[in-house]
RODREN-522339 format. One record per residue (C-alpha): residue in three letters; x, y, z. Coordinates in steps of 0.5 Angstrom, whole numbers. Layout:
% residues N
<bati rest="Ala" x="X" y="Y" z="Z"/>
...
END
This chain:
% residues 317
<bati rest="Met" x="78" y="-5" z="-28"/>
<bati rest="Arg" x="72" y="-5" z="-33"/>
<bati rest="Leu" x="71" y="-12" z="-32"/>
<bati rest="Lys" x="71" y="-11" z="-24"/>
<bati rest="Tyr" x="66" y="-5" z="-25"/>
<bati rest="Val" x="61" y="-10" z="-29"/>
<bati rest="Leu" x="62" y="-15" z="-24"/>
<bati rest="Val" x="60" y="-10" z="-18"/>
<bati rest="Leu" x="54" y="-7" z="-22"/>
<bati rest="Leu" x="51" y="-14" z="-24"/>
<bati rest="Phe" x="52" y="-16" z="-16"/>
<bati rest="Met" x="48" y="-10" z="-14"/>
<bati rest="Ile" x="43" y="-11" z="-19"/>
<bati rest="Ala" x="42" y="-18" z="-17"/>
<bati rest="Phe" x="41" y="-16" z="-10"/>
<bati rest="Ser" x="37" y="-10" z="-11"/>
<bati rest="Val" x="31" y="-15" z="-10"/>
<bati rest="Asn" x="29" y="-18" z="-3"/>
<bati rest="Ser" x="31" y="-11" z="0"/>
<bati rest="Ala" x="25" y="-11" z="5"/>
<bati rest="Glu" x="26" y="-10" z="12"/>
<bati rest="Leu" x="23" y="-15" z="17"/>
<bati rest="Leu" x="21" y="-10" z="23"/>
<bati rest="Gly" x="18" y="-15" z="28"/>
<bati rest="Lys" x="13" y="-20" z="29"/>
<bati rest="Ile" x="7" y="-21" z="33"/>
<bati rest="Asp" x="5" y="-28" z="36"/>
<bati rest="Val" x="-3" y="-28" z="37"/>
<bati rest="Gly" x="-2" y="-36" z="39"/>
<bati rest="His" x="-7" y="-39" z="34"/>
<bati rest="Ala" x="-7" y="-40" z="26"/>
<bati rest="Val" x="-9" y="-33" z="23"/>
<bati rest="Thr" x="-15" y="-33" z="19"/>
<bati rest="Asp" x="-17" y="-26" z="17"/>
<bati rest="Met" x="-14" y="-19" z="18"/>
<bati rest="Val" x="-17" y="-12" z="18"/>
<bati rest="Tyr" x="-14" y="-5" z="19"/>
<bati rest="Arg" x="-17" y="1" z="21"/>
<bati rest="Asp" x="-14" y="7" z="25"/>
<bati rest="Gly" x="-8" y="4" z="28"/>
<bati rest="Ile" x="-11" y="-2" z="30"/>
<bati rest="Leu" x="-10" y="-9" z="27"/>
<bati rest="Tyr" x="-16" y="-14" z="28"/>
<bati rest="Val" x="-14" y="-21" z="27"/>
<bati rest="Ser" x="-18" y="-27" z="27"/>
<bati rest="Thr" x="-16" y="-34" z="29"/>
<bati rest="Glu" x="-18" y="-41" z="28"/>
<bati rest="Gln" x="-19" y="-41" z="36"/>
<bati rest="Gly" x="-26" y="-37" z="36"/>
<bati rest="Glu" x="-23" y="-30" z="37"/>
<bati rest="Val" x="-22" y="-24" z="34"/>
<bati rest="Lys" x="-16" y="-20" z="37"/>
<bati rest="Phe" x="-15" y="-12" z="37"/>
<bati rest="Ile" x="-8" y="-10" z="36"/>
<bati rest="Glu" x="-5" y="-3" z="37"/>
<bati rest="Leu" x="0" y="-3" z="31"/>
<bati rest="Lys" x="5" y="2" z="33"/>
<bati rest="Thr" x="6" y="-1" z="40"/>
<bati rest="Arg" x="4" y="-8" z="38"/>
<bati rest="Lys" x="0" y="-9" z="44"/>
<bati rest="Phe" x="-6" y="-13" z="45"/>
<bati rest="Ile" x="-12" y="-8" z="47"/>
<bati rest="Lys" x="-18" y="-13" z="47"/>
<bati rest="Ser" x="-20" y="-20" z="45"/>
<bati rest="Val" x="-27" y="-22" z="43"/>
<bati rest="Asn" x="-28" y="-29" z="44"/>
<bati rest="Leu" x="-34" y="-33" z="41"/>
<bati rest="Pro" x="-38" y="-38" z="45"/>
<bati rest="Asp" x="-36" y="-45" z="44"/>
<bati rest="Ile" x="-39" y="-50" z="40"/>
<bati rest="Asn" x="-40" y="-58" z="40"/>
<bati rest="Asp" x="-36" y="-62" z="36"/>
<bati rest="Phe" x="-38" y="-69" z="33"/>
<bati rest="Met" x="-37" y="-72" z="40"/>
<bati rest="Gly" x="-41" y="-67" z="43"/>
<bati rest="Asn" x="-34" y="-64" z="46"/>
<bati rest="Pro" x="-34" y="-56" z="47"/>
<bati rest="Ile" x="-29" y="-53" z="42"/>
<bati rest="Pro" x="-27" y="-46" z="40"/>
<bati rest="Pro" x="-31" y="-45" z="33"/>
<bati rest="Lys" x="-26" y="-43" z="27"/>
<bati rest="Val" x="-27" y="-36" z="25"/>
<bati rest="Tyr" x="-28" y="-35" z="17"/>
<bati rest="Ser" x="-28" y="-28" z="16"/>
<bati rest="Ile" x="-28" y="-21" z="19"/>
<bati rest="Asp" x="-30" y="-14" z="17"/>
<bati rest="Leu" x="-31" y="-7" z="20"/>
<bati rest="Ser" x="-37" y="-2" z="18"/>
<bati rest="Pro" x="-35" y="4" z="15"/>
<bati rest="Ser" x="-36" y="8" z="22"/>
<bati rest="Gly" x="-31" y="3" z="25"/>
<bati rest="Lys" x="-36" y="2" z="30"/>
<bati rest="Arg" x="-39" y="-5" z="28"/>
<bati rest="Leu" x="-35" y="-12" z="27"/>
<bati rest="Leu" x="-38" y="-17" z="23"/>
<bati rest="Ile" x="-36" y="-24" z="24"/>
<bati rest="Val" x="-37" y="-31" z="20"/>
<bati rest="Ser" x="-35" y="-37" z="24"/>
<bati rest="Glu" x="-36" y="-44" z="24"/>
<bati rest="Ala" x="-42" y="-48" z="27"/>
<bati rest="Pro" x="-44" y="-55" z="29"/>
<bati rest="Gly" x="-45" y="-60" z="23"/>
<bati rest="Gly" x="-41" y="-56" z="18"/>
<bati rest="Phe" x="-45" y="-50" z="18"/>
<bati rest="Ser" x="-44" y="-42" z="20"/>
<bati rest="Glu" x="-46" y="-37" z="25"/>
<bati rest="Leu" x="-46" y="-29" z="24"/>
<bati rest="Tyr" x="-44" y="-25" z="29"/>
<bati rest="Leu" x="-44" y="-17" z="30"/>
<bati rest="Tyr" x="-40" y="-14" z="35"/>
<bati rest="Ser" x="-40" y="-7" z="38"/>
<bati rest="Glu" x="-37" y="-3" z="44"/>
<bati rest="Ser" x="-44" y="-1" z="46"/>
<bati rest="Lys" x="-48" y="-8" z="45"/>
<bati rest="Gly" x="-42" y="-13" z="45"/>
<bati rest="Leu" x="-43" y="-20" z="41"/>
<bati rest="Glu" x="-50" y="-21" z="38"/>
<bati rest="Lys" x="-52" y="-27" z="34"/>
<bati rest="Leu" x="-55" y="-25" z="27"/>
<bati rest="Ile" x="-57" y="-31" z="24"/>
<bati rest="Asp" x="-60" y="-37" z="28"/>
<bati rest="Leu" x="-56" y="-43" z="28"/>
<bati rest="Gly" x="-63" y="-47" z="26"/>
<bati rest="Ser" x="-62" y="-44" z="19"/>
<bati rest="Asn" x="-57" y="-49" z="17"/>
<bati rest="Leu" x="-53" y="-44" z="13"/>
<bati rest="Leu" x="-46" y="-45" z="9"/>
<bati rest="Ile" x="-43" y="-38" z="10"/>
<bati rest="Lys" x="-36" y="-37" z="8"/>
<bati rest="Gln" x="-35" y="-29" z="8"/>
<bati rest="Gly" x="-38" y="-23" z="10"/>
<bati rest="Lys" x="-37" y="-16" z="8"/>
<bati rest="Phe" x="-41" y="-9" z="10"/>
<bati rest="Tyr" x="-45" y="-5" z="5"/>
<bati rest="Gly" x="-46" y="1" z="9"/>
<bati rest="Glu" x="-47" y="1" z="16"/>
<bati rest="Glu" x="-53" y="-4" z="17"/>
<bati rest="Lys" x="-53" y="-8" z="11"/>
<bati rest="Val" x="-48" y="-14" z="9"/>
<bati rest="Ile" x="-46" y="-18" z="3"/>
<bati rest="Leu" x="-45" y="-25" z="5"/>
<bati rest="Gly" x="-42" y="-31" z="0"/>
<bati rest="Phe" x="-44" y="-38" z="1"/>
<bati rest="Leu" x="-41" y="-44" z="0"/>
<bati rest="Gly" x="-46" y="-46" z="-6"/>
<bati rest="Asp" x="-43" y="-40" z="-10"/>
<bati rest="Glu" x="-49" y="-36" z="-8"/>
<bati rest="Ile" x="-49" y="-28" z="-6"/>
<bati rest="Ala" x="-54" y="-25" z="-1"/>
<bati rest="Leu" x="-55" y="-18" z="1"/>
<bati rest="Phe" x="-57" y="-18" z="9"/>
<bati rest="Asp" x="-60" y="-13" z="13"/>
<bati rest="Thr" x="-57" y="-13" z="20"/>
<bati rest="Gly" x="-63" y="-9" z="23"/>
<bati rest="Glu" x="-69" y="-12" z="20"/>
<bati rest="Lys" x="-65" y="-19" z="20"/>
<bati rest="Asn" x="-68" y="-21" z="13"/>
<bati rest="Phe" x="-65" y="-22" z="6"/>
<bati rest="Ile" x="-66" y="-17" z="1"/>
<bati rest="Tyr" x="-64" y="-22" z="-4"/>
<bati rest="Lys" x="-60" y="-28" z="-5"/>
<bati rest="Ile" x="-57" y="-30" z="-12"/>
<bati rest="Gln" x="-54" y="-36" z="-16"/>
<bati rest="Val" x="-47" y="-34" z="-18"/>
<bati rest="Gly" x="-44" y="-40" z="-21"/>
<bati rest="Arg" x="-45" y="-48" z="-21"/>
<bati rest="Ser" x="-38" y="-49" z="-17"/>
<bati rest="Ser" x="-37" y="-48" z="-10"/>
<bati rest="Leu" x="-35" y="-41" z="-8"/>
<bati rest="Ser" x="-28" y="-40" z="-5"/>
<bati rest="Asp" x="-28" y="-32" z="-3"/>
<bati rest="Ile" x="-31" y="-25" z="-4"/>
<bati rest="Ala" x="-28" y="-18" z="-5"/>
<bati rest="Val" x="-31" y="-12" z="-5"/>
<bati rest="Lys" x="-29" y="-6" z="-9"/>
<bati rest="Glu" x="-27" y="0" z="-5"/>
<bati rest="Asp" x="-34" y="4" z="-7"/>
<bati rest="Arg" x="-37" y="-2" z="-4"/>
<bati rest="Glu" x="-42" y="-2" z="-10"/>
<bati rest="Thr" x="-39" y="-9" z="-14"/>
<bati rest="Val" x="-37" y="-15" z="-11"/>
<bati rest="Ala" x="-32" y="-20" z="-14"/>
<bati rest="Val" x="-33" y="-28" z="-13"/>
<bati rest="Ser" x="-28" y="-33" z="-14"/>
<bati rest="Asp" x="-30" y="-41" z="-15"/>
<bati rest="Glu" x="-28" y="-48" z="-16"/>
<bati rest="Gly" x="-29" y="-47" z="-23"/>
<bati rest="Gly" x="-23" y="-42" z="-24"/>
<bati rest="Val" x="-28" y="-37" z="-26"/>
<bati rest="Val" x="-28" y="-30" z="-23"/>
<bati rest="Thr" x="-35" y="-26" z="-23"/>
<bati rest="Leu" x="-37" y="-19" z="-22"/>
<bati rest="Val" x="-44" y="-18" z="-18"/>
<bati rest="Ser" x="-47" y="-11" z="-17"/>
<bati rest="Val" x="-48" y="-11" z="-9"/>
<bati rest="Arg" x="-54" y="-6" z="-10"/>
<bati rest="Asp" x="-59" y="-11" z="-14"/>
<bati rest="Gly" x="-55" y="-17" z="-14"/>
<bati rest="Lys" x="-54" y="-17" z="-22"/>
<bati rest="Ile" x="-49" y="-21" z="-25"/>
<bati rest="Leu" x="-44" y="-16" z="-29"/>
<bati rest="Lys" x="-38" y="-20" z="-32"/>
<bati rest="Lys" x="-35" y="-26" z="-32"/>
<bati rest="Phe" x="-27" y="-27" z="-32"/>
<bati rest="Lys" x="-23" y="-33" z="-34"/>
<bati rest="Gly" x="-17" y="-36" z="-38"/>
<bati rest="Val" x="-12" y="-36" z="-33"/>
<bati rest="Asn" x="-14" y="-41" z="-28"/>
<bati rest="Val" x="-16" y="-48" z="-30"/>
<bati rest="Asp" x="-17" y="-51" z="-23"/>
<bati rest="Lys" x="-20" y="-49" z="-16"/>
<bati rest="Leu" x="-19" y="-41" z="-14"/>
<bati rest="Tyr" x="-17" y="-39" z="-7"/>
<bati rest="Glu" x="-17" y="-32" z="-4"/>
<bati rest="Leu" x="-18" y="-26" z="-9"/>
<bati rest="Asp" x="-17" y="-18" z="-8"/>
<bati rest="Tyr" x="-21" y="-13" z="-12"/>
<bati rest="Lys" x="-18" y="-6" z="-12"/>
<bati rest="Asp" x="-20" y="0" z="-17"/>
<bati rest="Ser" x="-21" y="-4" z="-24"/>
<bati rest="Lys" x="-16" y="-10" z="-22"/>
<bati rest="Val" x="-18" y="-17" z="-19"/>
<bati rest="Leu" x="-12" y="-21" z="-17"/>
<bati rest="Val" x="-13" y="-28" z="-15"/>
<bati rest="Gly" x="-9" y="-35" z="-14"/>
<bati rest="Gly" x="-11" y="-42" z="-15"/>
<bati rest="Arg" x="-9" y="-49" z="-14"/>
<bati rest="Asp" x="-6" y="-50" z="-21"/>
<bati rest="Arg" x="0" y="-45" z="-18"/>
<bati rest="Arg" x="-2" y="-39" z="-22"/>
<bati rest="Val" x="-4" y="-32" z="-20"/>
<bati rest="Ala" x="-9" y="-28" z="-25"/>
<bati rest="Leu" x="-9" y="-21" z="-26"/>
<bati rest="Tyr" x="-16" y="-19" z="-29"/>
<bati rest="Tyr" x="-17" y="-12" z="-32"/>
<bati rest="Thr" x="-24" y="-11" z="-30"/>
<bati rest="Asp" x="-25" y="-5" z="-35"/>
<bati rest="Thr" x="-22" y="-8" z="-41"/>
<bati rest="Gly" x="-22" y="-15" z="-40"/>
<bati rest="Lys" x="-15" y="-16" z="-41"/>
<bati rest="Phe" x="-11" y="-21" z="-36"/>
<bati rest="Arg" x="-4" y="-22" z="-34"/>
<bati rest="Arg" x="-1" y="-29" z="-31"/>
<bati rest="Phe" x="4" y="-30" z="-26"/>
<bati rest="Asp" x="7" y="-37" z="-24"/>
<bati rest="Ala" x="8" y="-40" z="-17"/>
<bati rest="Lys" x="11" y="-46" z="-15"/>
<bati rest="Phe" x="6" y="-48" z="-10"/>
<bati rest="Leu" x="-2" y="-47" z="-8"/>
<bati rest="Val" x="-3" y="-40" z="-8"/>
<bati rest="Phe" x="-7" y="-39" z="-2"/>
<bati rest="Ser" x="-6" y="-32" z="-1"/>
<bati rest="Val" x="-6" y="-26" z="-5"/>
<bati rest="Ala" x="-7" y="-18" z="-4"/>
<bati rest="Met" x="-6" y="-11" z="-8"/>
<bati rest="Asp" x="-4" y="-5" z="-5"/>
<bati rest="Arg" x="-9" y="1" z="-5"/>
<bati rest="Glu" x="-7" y="4" z="-12"/>
<bati rest="Gly" x="-7" y="-3" z="-15"/>
<bati rest="Lys" x="0" y="-2" z="-17"/>
<bati rest="Leu" x="3" y="-8" z="-13"/>
<bati rest="Gly" x="1" y="-15" z="-12"/>
<bati rest="Ala" x="3" y="-20" z="-7"/>
<bati rest="Tyr" x="2" y="-28" z="-7"/>
<bati rest="Leu" x="4" y="-34" z="-3"/>
<bati rest="Tyr" x="10" y="-37" z="-8"/>
<bati rest="Asn" x="13" y="-43" z="-6"/>
<bati rest="Glu" x="13" y="-49" z="-1"/>
<bati rest="Gln" x="18" y="-45" z="3"/>
<bati rest="Asn" x="13" y="-40" z="5"/>
<bati rest="Asp" x="16" y="-34" z="1"/>
<bati rest="Val" x="11" y="-28" z="-1"/>
<bati rest="Arg" x="13" y="-25" z="-8"/>
<bati rest="Ile" x="12" y="-18" z="-9"/>
<bati rest="Val" x="11" y="-16" z="-16"/>
<bati rest="Glu" x="9" y="-10" z="-20"/>
<bati rest="Leu" x="2" y="-12" z="-23"/>
<bati rest="Asp" x="3" y="-8" z="-30"/>
<bati rest="Thr" x="10" y="-10" z="-32"/>
<bati rest="Gly" x="10" y="-17" z="-28"/>
<bati rest="Lys" x="17" y="-15" z="-25"/>
<bati rest="Glu" x="19" y="-18" z="-19"/>
<bati rest="Val" x="20" y="-12" z="-14"/>
<bati rest="Asp" x="21" y="-17" z="-7"/>
<bati rest="Met" x="21" y="-23" z="-4"/>
<bati rest="Leu" x="19" y="-24" z="3"/>
<bati rest="Arg" x="23" y="-30" z="6"/>
<bati rest="Gly" x="23" y="-33" z="13"/>
<bati rest="His" x="16" y="-35" z="14"/>
<bati rest="Glu" x="16" y="-42" z="18"/>
<bati rest="Tyr" x="9" y="-44" z="16"/>
<bati rest="Pro" x="4" y="-42" z="10"/>
<bati rest="Val" x="2" y="-35" z="10"/>
<bati rest="Ser" x="-6" y="-35" z="10"/>
<bati rest="Lys" x="-7" y="-27" z="10"/>
<bati rest="Ile" x="-3" y="-21" z="7"/>
<bati rest="Leu" x="-5" y="-14" z="8"/>
<bati rest="Phe" x="-1" y="-8" z="4"/>
<bati rest="Leu" x="-1" y="-1" z="8"/>
<bati rest="Asp" x="3" y="5" z="7"/>
<bati rest="Gly" x="10" y="3" z="6"/>
<bati rest="Leu" x="9" y="-4" z="10"/>
<bati rest="Val" x="6" y="-11" z="8"/>
<bati rest="Ile" x="3" y="-15" z="14"/>
<bati rest="Thr" x="3" y="-23" z="13"/>
<bati rest="Gly" x="-1" y="-27" z="18"/>
<bati rest="Cys" x="1" y="-35" z="18"/>
<bati rest="Asp" x="-2" y="-41" z="20"/>
<bati rest="Asp" x="3" y="-42" z="26"/>
<bati rest="Gly" x="0" y="-35" z="29"/>
<bati rest="Lys" x="5" y="-31" z="27"/>
<bati rest="Ile" x="4" y="-24" z="24"/>
<bati rest="Tyr" x="10" y="-21" z="20"/>
<bati rest="Leu" x="11" y="-14" z="19"/>
<bati rest="Trp" x="15" y="-12" z="13"/>
<bati rest="Arg" x="18" y="-5" z="11"/>
<bati rest="Leu" x="19" y="-5" z="3"/>
END
């Protein structure tokens, strides 16, 4: 009888992980490149030159912003890949960084009142990878050459542009107060920069030995994934770090609002691992993605995963 009780207990423990419930899927038609959530609306960009507005509660498409076609190397018109999107503090302006001919980038603002507005002329030949708002008028830009810039969208000029490191930039993430930006690069280093004046504050390394990919920045924690199948958690206040291992290239990571839970692409089966950051304990494994997960979002009690096949999965933890 006692043995039976022990076996039942072990069975319950074994299956206490992987309890996430798949609530449903949304198909946006093309590979997901970025996602932002605000006031019930999920904004999703794709590699086919569009940003879709989705009412999350009903999962209905409200609107689609489509960027002008660009010409490929043969001169044929194609939709540009959208690299990143972000919403202004008021939620009235959408920042879009997208592909331009010749491997360069274009920067757009979208609003209901003005529609789609190009901020930087194509002739500038800039290699912008990411863009985030700093207030309503200014934006932080991350460049492929491991540079960070502050750009005034009203005056349409650069306030500053600084060199962060000597490698290629991978991703940027801005802290909730928008005063500090974290930068990941191909050298395995994470750098914190003051958004106000471009001053380099701190550098973190010690976990990754290869190219970094996406990172997230919440409170005093930075979570970043790498090509070396490692995930680094850096505590920005103490300099301490924790390492999580994966079985595949870690293209996508995310943290919840409080910085208690982390998520990252775990293996070639496209599973996403959920962990307690401070203890390293596995909380859940999101299984069933048919293609690689390119973007992860935490909401209250939910995790949203966007994939390369255009599918968006809604999970309840």
